[in-house]
C-alpha positions in Angstrom: -273.9 -34.3 -78.2 -277.2 -36.2 -78.1 -277.0 -39.5 -80.0 -279.8 -40.6 -82.5 -282.1 -43.4 -81.6 -283.4 -45.3 -84.5 -286.0 -47.1 -82.3 -288.2 -44.0 -81.5 -291.8 -44.3 -82.8 -292.4 -42.6 -86.3 -294.8 -40.2 -84.8 -292.2 -38.4 -83.2 -290.4 -37.9 -86.6 -293.7 -36.6 -88.0 -294.2 -34.3 -85.0 -290.5 -32.8 -85.5 -291.1 -32.2 -89.1 -294.2 -30.3 -88.6 -292.4 -27.8 -86.2 -291.6 -24.3 -87.2 -287.9 -24.5 -86.5 -287.2 -20.9 -87.1 -289.7 -20.0 -84.2 -288.0 -22.7 -82.0 -284.7 -21.0 -82.6 -285.9 -17.7 -81.8 -287.4 -18.7 -78.4 -284.6 -21.1 -77.3 -281.9 -18.7 -76.5 -283.7 -16.3 -74.4 -285.5 -19.3 -72.6 -281.9 -20.8 -71.8 -280.9 -17.4 -70.4 -284.1 -17.2 -68.1 -283.4 -20.9 -66.8 -279.7 -19.9 -66.0 -280.8 -16.6 -64.2 -283.4 -18.3 -62.2 -281.0 -21.1 -61.2 -278.4 -18.5 -60.3 -280.8 -16.4 -58.0 -280.5 -19.3 -55.4 -277.7 -19.7 -52.9 -275.2 -20.6 -55.6 -275.4 -21.7 -58.9 -273.4 -24.8 -58.2 -276.1 -25.8 -55.6 -278.9 -25.0 -57.9 -277.4 -27.4 -60.6 -276.9 -30.0 -58.1 -280.4 -30.1 -57.0 -281.9 -29.8 -60.4 -280.6 -33.0 -62.2 -282.6 -32.1 -65.3 -280.2 -29.4 -66.1 -277.0 -31.4 -65.4 -276.0 -30.8 -69.0 -276.4 -27.1 -68.6 -274.2 -27.2 -65.6 -271.7 -29.0 -67.4 -271.5 -26.4 -70.2 -271.1 -23.5 -67.7 -268.6 -25.3 -65.5 -266.4 -26.5 -68.4 -266.5 -30.1 -67.3 -269.0 -33.2 -67.5 -270.8 -33.9 -64.3 -269.6 -37.4 -62.9 -271.8 -39.9 -61.2 -271.5 -39.9 -57.4 -269.8 -42.7 -56.2 -270.7 -44.4 -52.9 -268.9 -43.6 -50.0 -265.4 -45.8 -49.7 -262.4 -46.1 -47.5 -259.9 -43.5 -48.9 -256.6 -44.9 -50.3 -254.4 -43.6 -47.5 -256.8 -45.4 -44.9 -256.6 -48.6 -46.9 -252.7 -48.4 -47.0 -252.8 -47.7 -43.5 -255.0 -50.8 -42.6 -252.7 -52.9 -44.6 -249.5 -51.6 -42.8 -251.2 -52.5 -39.5 -251.6 -56.0 -40.6 -247.9 -56.3 -41.8 -245.0 -57.0 -39.8 -242.7 -53.9 -39.4 -239.3 -53.8 -37.6 -238.2 -50.4 -36.5 -234.6 -50.1 -35.7 -233.2 -47.2 -33.8 -229.1 -46.8 -34.0 -226.9 -44.2 -32.3 -226.1 -42.5 -29.0 -228.6 -41.1 -26.7 -227.2 -37.7 -26.2 -230.5 -35.8 -26.6 -232.9 -38.8 -26.6 -235.1 -36.8 -23.9 -236.0 -34.6 -26.8 -236.0 -37.0 -29.7 -237.2 -40.4 -28.2 -240.8 -39.4 -27.2 -241.5 -38.2 -30.6 -240.2 -41.5 -32.0 -242.4 -43.3 -30.0 -245.3 -41.2 -30.8 -244.9 -40.5 -34.6 -243.6 -44.0 -35.4 -244.0 -46.7 -32.9 -247.4 -45.7 -31.7 -248.4 -44.9 -35.2 -247.8 -48.4 -36.3 -248.7 -50.5 -32.9 -247.8 -53.6 -34.3 -244.2 -52.8 -35.0 -241.4 -54.3 -33.1 -238.6 -52.2 -31.6 -235.0 -52.9 -32.2 -232.1 -50.6 -30.5 -228.6 -50.9 -31.1 -226.5 -48.2 -29.2 -223.2 -47.8 -27.4 -222.8 -47.4 -23.7 -222.1 -43.9 -22.7 -223.4 -41.4 -20.0 -226.4 -40.7 -21.7 -227.7 -44.2 -22.3 -229.8 -44.0 -18.9 -232.2 -41.9 -21.3 -233.2 -44.9 -22.9 -235.3 -45.9 -19.8 -238.1 -43.8 -21.8 -238.6 -46.6 -24.1 -240.3 -48.6 -21.1 -243.8 -47.4 -22.6 -243.4 -49.1 -25.9 -245.6 -51.9 -26.5 -243.5 -54.4 -28.4 -239.6 -54.5 -27.7 -237.9 -57.2 -29.8 -234.1 -56.8 -29.1 -232.1 -54.2 -27.2 -228.4 -54.2 -27.5 -226.3 -51.7 -25.7 -222.6 -52.5 -25.9 -219.5 -51.0 -24.4 -217.5 -49.5 -27.2 -214.0 -50.5 -28.1 -211.3 -47.8 -27.9 -209.8 -47.3 -31.3 -207.9 -44.3 -32.8 -210.2 -41.5 -33.6 -209.8 -41.3 -37.4 -212.4 -40.4 -40.2 -212.2 -43.8 -41.7 -212.4 -45.8 -38.4 -215.4 -43.5 -37.2 -217.2 -44.2 -40.6 -216.4 -48.0 -40.1 -217.9 -47.8 -36.6 -221.1 -46.2 -37.9 -221.4 -48.9 -40.5 -221.0 -51.6 -38.0 -223.7 -49.9 -35.7 -226.2 -49.9 -38.6 -225.5 -53.2 -39.8 -225.7 -54.6 -36.3 -229.2 -53.9 -36.2 -229.8 -55.8 -39.4 -228.1 -58.7 -37.6 -230.5 -58.3 -34.6 -233.6 -58.4 -36.8 -232.3 -61.6 -38.6 -231.6 -63.2 -35.5 -235.3 -62.4 -34.2 -236.7 -63.6 -37.5 -234.8 -66.9 -37.3 -236.1 -67.6 -33.7 -239.6 -66.8 -34.6 -239.7 -68.2 -38.0 -241.1 -65.4 -40.1 -239.8 -62.6 -42.1 -240.5 -58.9 -41.7 -242.6 -56.9 -44.5 -240.9 -53.7 -43.5 -237.8 -52.2 -41.8 -237.9 -48.7 -40.6 -234.1 -47.5 -39.8 -234.0 -44.2 -38.1 -231.3 -42.4 -36.0 -231.8 -42.1 -32.1 -231.1 -38.5 -32.6 -234.1 -37.7 -34.8 -236.7 -35.4 -33.7 -240.2 -36.1 -35.6 -242.6 -33.2 -35.8 -245.4 -35.4 -37.7 -246.2 -39.1 -38.1 -244.5 -41.2 -40.7 -246.9 -41.5 -43.5 -248.1 -44.7 -45.0 -247.1 -43.3 -48.5 -243.5 -43.8 -47.4 -243.6 -47.6 -47.5 -242.9 -48.3 -51.2 -242.8 -51.9 -52.3 -239.5 -52.8 -54.2 -237.9 -49.5 -53.6 -235.8 -47.9 -50.9 -237.0 -44.6 -49.5 -234.7 -42.0 -48.2 -235.2 -38.4 -47.6 -233.9 -35.7 -50.1 -231.4 -33.0 -49.2 -228.2 -33.3 -47.0 -226.8 -35.6 -49.8 -223.1 -34.5 -49.4 -222.6 -36.2 -52.9 -224.4 -39.3 -52.6 -227.8 -40.1 -50.7 -229.2 -38.8 -47.3 -228.7 -41.8 -45.1 -230.2 -40.4 -42.0 -233.3 -42.5 -42.5 -234.4 -45.4 -44.7 -237.8 -47.3 -45.1 -238.0 -50.3 -47.4 -239.2 -54.0 -47.6 -236.9 -57.0 -46.4 -235.1 -57.2 -49.6 -234.2 -53.7 -50.1 -233.5 -52.9 -46.5 -231.0 -55.9 -46.5 -229.1 -54.2 -49.1 -229.5 -50.8 -47.6 -228.4 -51.8 -43.9 -225.3 -54.1 -44.9 -223.2 -50.9 -44.7 -220.1 -52.8 -43.4 -220.2 -56.2 -45.4 -220.4 -54.4 -48.7 -217.5 -52.4 -48.5 -215.2 -55.0 -50.0 -217.6 -55.0 -52.9 -217.5 -51.4 -53.3 -213.8 -51.4 -53.2 -213.5 -54.1 -55.9 -215.8 -51.8 -58.1 -213.4 -49.1 -57.9 -215.0 -46.8 -55.3 -212.4 -44.9 -53.2 -212.5 -42.1 -50.8 -216.2 -42.3 -50.1 -218.1 -40.8 -47.2 -221.1 -42.3 -45.7 -223.5 -40.7 -48.2 -221.6 -41.7 -51.4 -220.9 -45.1 -50.0 -224.5 -45.4 -49.3 -225.6 -44.6 -53.1 -222.9 -46.9 -54.4 -224.5 -49.8 -52.2 -227.8 -49.4 -53.7 -226.8 -48.8 -57.3 -224.1 -51.7 -57.4 -226.7 -53.9 -56.0 -229.5 -52.8 -58.3 -231.6 -51.5 -55.6 -234.1 -48.8 -56.9 -234.6 -45.7 -54.4 -237.0 -42.9 -54.2 -236.9 -39.7 -52.1 -239.6 -38.1 -50.3 -239.7 -35.3 -48.1 -240.2 -36.3 -44.3 -241.1 -34.8 -41.1 -238.0 -35.1 -38.9 -234.5 -33.4 -38.1 -231.4 -34.4 -36.4 -230.9 -32.7 -33.2 -227.3 -31.7 -32.9 -225.1 -29.9 -30.3 -222.2 -29.3 -32.7 -221.5 -25.7 -33.6 -221.6 -24.4 -37.3 -220.7 -21.1 -38.8 -223.6 -18.6 -39.7 -224.2 -17.8 -42.4 -222.7 -21.1 -43.8 -220.5 -21.0 -46.8 -221.0 -22.8 -49.8 -220.1 -26.2 -48.3 -221.3 -25.2 -44.7 -224.0 -26.9 -42.7 -227.4 -24.9 -42.3 -228.9 -25.4 -38.9 -232.9 -25.4 -38.8 -234.7 -24.1 -36.0 -236.9 -26.8 -34.5 -239.9 -24.6 -34.9 -239.4 -24.7 -38.6 -242.8 -25.8 -40.3 -240.9 -28.5 -42.3 -240.7 -31.2 -43.3 -236.9 -30.8 -42.9 -236.0 -34.3 -44.1 -233.3 -34.9 -41.6 -231.5 -31.6 -41.7 -229.4 -30.5 -38.6 -231.6 -28.7 -36.1 -231.8 -27.5 -32.5 -234.3 -25.7 -30.4 -233.4 -22.0 -31.0 -234.8 -18.4 -31.5 -234.7 -18.1 -35.4 -232.6 -15.6 -36.7 -233.3 -16.1 -40.3 -236.7 -16.3 -41.8 -238.3 -15.7 -45.3 -236.3 -13.7 -47.8 -233.1 -14.3 -45.5 -233.5 -17.9 -45.7 -233.4 -17.6 -49.6 -230.3 -15.5 -49.5 -228.6 -18.2 -47.3 -229.8 -21.4 -49.0 -229.2 -20.1 -52.6 -225.5 -19.9 -51.5 -225.0 -23.6 -50.6 -224.0 -26.3 -53.0 -227.2 -28.1 -53.8 -225.5 -31.6 -53.9 -224.0 -31.2 -50.3 -225.6 -29.9 -47.2 -228.7 -28.1 -49.1 -232.2 -28.9 -47.9 -235.6 -27.9 -49.2 -236.5 -24.4 -47.9 -239.1 -22.7 -50.2 -242.7 -21.9 -49.3 -241.5 -20.8 -45.8 -240.8 -24.4 -44.4 -237.2 -23.4 -43.1 -236.2 -21.1 -40.5 -232.5 -20.9 -39.4 -230.6 -20.8 -36.3 -227.2 -19.1 -35.5 -225.4 -22.2 -34.5 -222.0 -20.8 -34.0 -221.9 -21.2 -30.3 -223.6 -23.2 -27.6 -227.7 -23.6 -27.1 -229.2 -20.4 -25.9 -230.1 -20.4 -22.3 -233.8 -20.7 -22.8 -233.7 -23.5 -25.1 -236.0 -25.8 -22.7 -238.8 -23.0 -23.1 -238.5 -23.0 -26.7 -238.4 -26.8 -26.9 -241.4 -27.1 -24.6 -243.5 -24.5 -26.7 -242.7 -26.4 -30.0 -242.9 -29.9 -29.0 -246.2 -29.5 -26.9 -247.3 -30.4 -23.5 -246.7 -34.3 -23.9 -243.1 -34.3 -25.1 -242.2 -31.4 -22.8 -243.4 -33.6 -19.8 -241.0 -36.4 -21.0 -238.2 -34.1 -21.1 -239.1 -32.9 -17.7 -239.2 -36.4 -16.3 -235.8 -37.5 -17.8 -234.5 -34.2 -16.2 -235.9 -35.1 -12.5 -235.1 -38.8 -13.0 -233.4 -40.4 -10.1 -230.9 -43.3 -10.3 -233.6 -45.6 -8.4 -236.3 -44.9 -10.6 -234.0 -45.3 -13.8 -233.0 -48.8 -12.5 -236.7 -49.7 -12.0 -237.7 -48.5 -15.4 -234.8 -50.5 -17.1 -235.7 -53.6 -15.3 -239.2 -53.2 -16.3 -238.4 -52.7 -19.9 -236.0 -55.9 -19.6 -238.8 -57.8 -18.4 -240.9 -57.1 -21.6 -237.9 -57.4 -24.2 -237.6 -60.6 -26.0 -233.7 -60.4 -26.6 -231.7 -58.2 -24.2 -228.2 -57.7 -24.5 -226.8 -54.9 -22.2 -225.0 -54.0 -18.9 -226.8 -54.2 -15.7 -229.4 -51.4 -15.1 -227.5 -50.0 -12.3 -224.4 -49.8 -14.4 -226.4 -48.0 -17.3 -228.1 -45.5 -14.9 -224.9 -45.0 -12.8 -223.1 -43.5 -15.9 -225.3 -40.5 -16.2 -227.1 -40.4 -12.7 -225.6 -40.3 -9.2 -226.8 -43.3 -7.0 -228.7 -42.2 -3.8 
């Protein structure tokens, strides 16, 4: 609506009063229609309205919205956030065994470490026959601390296994704190991810949420998905204190917890708010699972799934279940247990009741692309001598190194020549 202006000269008022308004109202509708049709005859009505600024109100009427002023070009919010993170101190903590690291390691380097080149790498892993694969990390530009330890033989019980895992996670926090103390600074962010996580896309800047701990949705097993976490130093300190907070959980009356329920209890009892967001990674598994899974079974995603898979179990396979089949399977699962997001074609399923299929390498190479396929092949053809040389190079660029000799690490999985 036009606003009246009391400062107009008086002759305008006189001119308006002399008009034959019946004639004006008779002429105005066909004239407006003529203007509209003439503008529509160009390549598009929208383009015409944009070019003829005089008729901007007419455009607003037909489009149902008010034209907004054109803003000068500026850096988008995601880009600004990415620039902020590039100036921040970020610790990336890798924990777990290296069983399929030739598949997952290069994706972690490319999608997380290279995405945030200012980040420092921390590795905490047990020594086993696959540990030689960590030589892939020699390409990482900033390696703060590496600890590859000889695991202590203890009785294989569920509770002992859980405590070992908690110790593995918290051990990474201990390494980070020691590095901070040595260099007199505090990290702004800590990204904790599993060694067996395959990343299909970069870790987005939106996943760094101040004051909240970020975890993936799905695979909650009654608690919270603990296969990845991103947080500032304060929230991460609570989230990674898996072992030292056990006595407090016990005092608070928590009993018979699995890893996921204990994780949620950690955050809630310490008043740490958390947020869930879908993330483009899955956990590569060699374990066998029934197909189709029952209510509390575990669905295994095909590595080729569009995703994001948010830490669901996966393997390179020929998908046996897509589209409506996925809906049939996933609707049977308990949503508070092994369920993961599957709608809009994001999930394809493997039949994981047996070993990996014989052509899994071909499938992986096709899905992962030439660069990651080349890294897989390099590990497959790696010699003991080259492995030792790679570890020695890696050790020379690592600030804190706590691991057996390279010859021993490589000798467990490769035969000396």
